[in-house]
C-alpha positions as CSV (number, residue, x, y, z in Angstrom):
1,M,138.3,110.3,106.8
2,T,137.5,113.4,104.8
3,S,136.3,115.2,107.9
4,C,136.9,115.1,111.7
5,A,134.7,116.1,114.6
6,L,136.7,116.5,117.8
7,R,135.4,117.1,121.4
8,Q,137.4,117.9,124.4
9,G,135.9,119.1,127.7
10,S,134.3,122.5,127.0
11,G,135.5,122.5,123.4
12,R,134.5,121.4,119.9
13,L,136.4,121.4,116.7
14,D,135.2,120.3,113.2
15,A,137.3,120.2,110.1
16,R,137.2,118.9,106.5
17,L,139.4,118.3,103.6
18,T,138.9,120.9,100.8
19,P,139.7,119.1,97.5
20,W,138.4,122.2,95.5
21,D,141.3,124.1,97.0
22,E,143.8,121.3,96.4
23,R,142.9,121.3,92.7
24,A,144.3,124.8,92.3
25,L,147.1,124.8,94.9
26,G,148.5,121.4,94.1
27,F,148.7,120.1,97.7
28,V,146.3,118.7,100.3
29,T,144.3,121.3,102.1
30,A,141.9,121.4,105.0
31,E,139.6,123.9,106.6
32,V,138.4,124.2,110.2
33,T,134.7,124.9,110.0
34,H,134.0,125.2,113.8
35,F,136.2,125.9,116.8
36,E,135.0,126.7,120.3
37,A,136.4,126.3,123.8
38,E,136.1,127.9,127.2
39,L,139.4,126.6,128.6
40,A,142.9,127.1,127.2
41,Q,143.8,123.4,127.8
42,D,140.8,122.2,125.8
43,A,141.6,124.5,122.9
44,A,145.2,123.3,122.9
45,A,144.1,119.6,123.0
46,L,141.7,120.2,120.1
47,L,144.4,121.8,118.0
48,A,146.7,118.9,118.7
49,G,144.0,116.4,117.6
50,L,143.5,118.5,114.5
51,E,147.1,118.3,113.5
52,Q,147.2,114.5,114.2
53,W,144.2,114.1,111.8
54,A,145.7,116.4,109.2
55,S,149.1,114.7,109.3
56,A,147.5,111.3,108.8
57,L,146.0,112.6,105.6
58,A,149.1,114.4,104.4
59,V,147.5,117.8,104.7
60,R,150.0,120.6,104.0
61,Y,147.8,123.6,104.6
62,L,145.3,124.2,107.4
63,F,143.0,127.2,107.5
64,G,140.3,128.4,109.9
65,R,138.5,131.5,111.2
66,V,137.6,132.5,114.8
67,D,135.8,135.4,116.3
68,A,138.2,138.3,116.3
69,N,137.1,139.1,119.9
70,D,137.8,135.6,121.2
71,Q,141.2,136.1,122.9
72,L,141.4,132.5,124.2
73,L,141.1,130.9,120.8
74,R,143.4,133.4,119.2
75,A,146.0,132.8,121.9
76,A,145.7,129.0,121.4
77,L,146.2,129.4,117.6
78,A,149.2,131.6,118.1
79,A,150.7,129.1,120.6
80,G,150.1,126.3,118.1
81,D,152.2,128.2,115.5
82,F,149.2,129.2,113.3
83,R,149.8,132.4,111.4
84,F,147.5,135.3,110.9
85,V,146.2,135.6,107.3
86,E,143.3,138.0,107.0
87,T,140.3,139.6,108.7
88,S,136.8,139.0,107.3
89,L,133.5,140.7,108.2
90,T,130.1,139.1,108.2
91,V,127.5,141.4,106.7
92,S,123.8,141.3,106.2
93,R,121.0,143.2,104.6
94,S,117.3,143.4,105.0
95,S,115.0,144.0,102.0
96,A,113.4,146.8,104.1
97,H,116.4,149.0,103.2
98,T,116.0,151.3,100.2
99,L,118.4,150.8,97.4
100,P,120.1,153.7,95.7
101,A,118.6,154.9,92.4
102,V,120.3,153.7,89.3
103,P,119.7,155.0,85.8
104,Q,117.9,152.4,83.7
105,G,120.6,152.7,81.0
106,M,123.3,151.6,83.4
107,R,121.5,148.5,84.7
108,P,123.0,145.2,83.4
109,S,120.8,142.2,82.7
110,L,121.3,139.0,84.7
111,R,120.7,135.5,83.2
112,P,121.7,132.1,84.4
113,A,125.3,131.4,83.5
114,V,125.9,128.7,80.9
115,A,129.0,126.7,79.9
116,D,129.8,129.0,77.1
117,D,130.3,131.9,79.6
118,I,132.9,130.0,81.6
119,P,136.1,131.2,79.8
120,T,135.0,134.9,80.1
121,L,133.9,134.5,83.7
122,R,137.1,132.7,84.7
123,R,139.2,135.5,83.2
124,I,137.2,138.1,85.2
125,A,137.7,136.2,88.4
126,Q,141.4,135.5,87.7
127,D,142.3,139.0,86.6
128,D,140.1,141.3,88.6
129,F,139.6,139.7,92.0
130,H,142.3,140.6,94.5
131,H,141.0,139.7,97.9
132,G,140.3,136.4,99.8
133,R,142.1,134.1,102.2
134,F,144.4,132.6,99.6
135,L,145.0,135.9,97.6
136,E,146.0,137.6,100.9
137,D,148.3,134.8,102.2
138,P,151.9,135.5,101.3
139,A,152.6,131.8,101.7
140,I,150.4,131.0,98.6
141,D,151.7,131.5,95.1
142,T,149.6,134.3,93.6
143,R,149.0,132.5,90.3
144,A,147.7,129.5,92.2
145,A,145.4,131.7,94.3
146,R,144.0,133.3,91.2
147,A,143.4,130.0,89.6
148,R,141.5,128.9,92.7
149,T,139.2,131.9,92.4
150,A,138.6,131.1,88.7
151,N,137.9,127.4,89.6
152,W,135.4,128.6,92.2
153,V,133.5,130.6,89.6
154,E,133.4,127.6,87.3
155,D,132.1,125.4,90.1
156,L,129.4,127.9,90.8
157,V,128.3,127.9,87.2
158,A,128.3,124.1,87.2
159,G,126.2,124.1,90.4
160,G,123.6,126.4,88.9
161,L,124.3,129.2,91.4
162,A,125.8,131.8,89.1
163,Y,124.3,134.5,86.8
164,T,126.1,136.2,84.0
165,A,125.8,140.0,83.9
166,E,125.6,141.6,80.4
167,S,125.5,145.2,79.3
168,R,125.0,146.2,75.7
169,G,125.7,142.7,74.5
170,R,128.9,142.3,76.5
171,I,129.6,140.2,79.5
172,I,130.7,142.6,82.2
173,G,130.6,140.4,85.3
174,F,128.7,137.8,87.3
175,H,126.7,137.2,90.5
176,A,126.4,134.0,92.5
177,E,124.0,133.2,95.3
178,R,122.5,130.4,97.3
179,V,118.8,130.9,98.0
180,H,117.0,129.3,101.0
181,A,113.5,129.9,99.9
182,A,111.8,128.4,102.9
183,E,113.6,130.9,105.2
184,R,113.3,133.7,102.6
185,C,117.0,134.4,102.8
186,A,120.1,134.1,100.6
187,E,123.8,133.7,100.9
188,L,125.7,136.0,98.5
189,L,128.6,133.9,97.3
190,L,130.6,136.0,94.8
191,T,129.8,139.1,92.8
192,G,131.9,141.4,90.7
193,V,132.5,143.2,87.4
194,A,135.5,143.2,85.1
195,A,137.9,146.1,85.7
196,P,136.9,148.1,82.6
197,Y,133.3,148.1,83.8
198,A,133.9,149.2,87.4
199,M,131.3,152.0,87.1
200,L,128.7,149.3,86.7
201,A,129.4,147.6,90.1
202,V,126.6,149.4,91.9
203,P,124.1,148.9,89.1
204,L,124.9,145.2,89.1
205,W,124.4,144.9,92.9
206,V,121.2,146.8,92.7
207,T,119.9,144.6,89.9
208,A,120.9,141.4,91.9
209,L,119.3,142.6,95.1
210,E,116.1,143.7,93.4
211,A,115.9,140.3,91.7
212,L,116.1,138.6,95.2
213,G,113.4,140.9,96.5
214,A,111.1,140.0,93.5
215,R,111.4,136.4,94.7
216,D,110.3,137.4,98.2
217,I,113.8,137.0,99.7
218,Q,113.8,139.2,102.8
219,S,117.4,139.1,103.9
220,C,120.9,138.2,102.6
221,T,124.3,137.6,104.2
222,T,127.8,137.3,103.0
223,L,131.5,137.4,104.1
224,V,133.9,140.1,102.9
225,S,137.6,140.7,103.4
226,A,138.2,143.7,105.7
227,A,141.1,144.6,103.3
228,N,138.7,145.2,100.4
229,T,137.8,148.8,101.2
230,G,136.1,149.3,97.8
231,I,133.5,146.6,98.4
232,L,133.0,147.6,102.0
233,N,132.1,151.1,100.9
234,L,129.8,149.6,98.3
235,Y,128.0,147.5,100.9
236,A,127.6,150.5,103.2
237,R,126.0,152.4,100.3
238,L,123.6,149.5,99.7
239,G,122.4,149.4,103.3
240,F,124.3,146.4,104.5
241,Q,125.0,146.0,108.3
242,F,128.4,144.9,109.5
243,N,127.8,142.2,112.1
244,S,131.0,140.5,113.2
245,S,134.7,140.3,112.6
246,L,136.5,137.0,112.0
247,T,140.3,136.4,112.2
248,G,141.7,134.0,109.7
249,F,144.7,131.7,110.6
250,R,146.6,129.1,108.7
251,K,149.3,126.6,109.3
252,S,151.6,124.9,106.9
253,L,152.4,121.3,107.9
């Protein structure tokens, strides 16, 4: 089974295999997508069931996130020999917030990414992105973690979710989003500029957010590493609200 859904008393745990991560890392990986429990014994039983499922599928790397304020789940993970990896923040923004003014000459253009863009976009992702659960995990080879980010960008292009950012005829970065038109909201998946164009990060974000507003998207959400202080400052400048903190854990089997 490529996924599992476990129930135990007050608790629930859902997990899935992540072949997109396995492609870069070279071993079987899985992700906990939901974990809740009100009693310590239920949490422990769910984690034991998770490991049984994972072992049967030769999973070597398990990852999951829990609310950073949930002491019971954090204690259960620690008791189960899961190791802390990173802290992430959930952030959101309403279109009611005013965006900072950006000179017209600094604004990049955004167009749907095409196959010919992939080599350049992969290089940007591989060379200039330094945060994320694999990049921050000392147990993961850095080259493999960078390859995983590059693969993600390529998958986003293939899925029609990515836009290429250009300025003066050069590709300077990209933006990826998943829009839920009926709810008038969007998930911001991955956005960034190549290191030589760092001064265009704010103009790129303003351009992307204005484009969402033009499509009547009223709110957006994303997840960001708490270690990425540069992007946290950028989000604050753009009027994002910091909503919750998640603690990431992993276990090598």
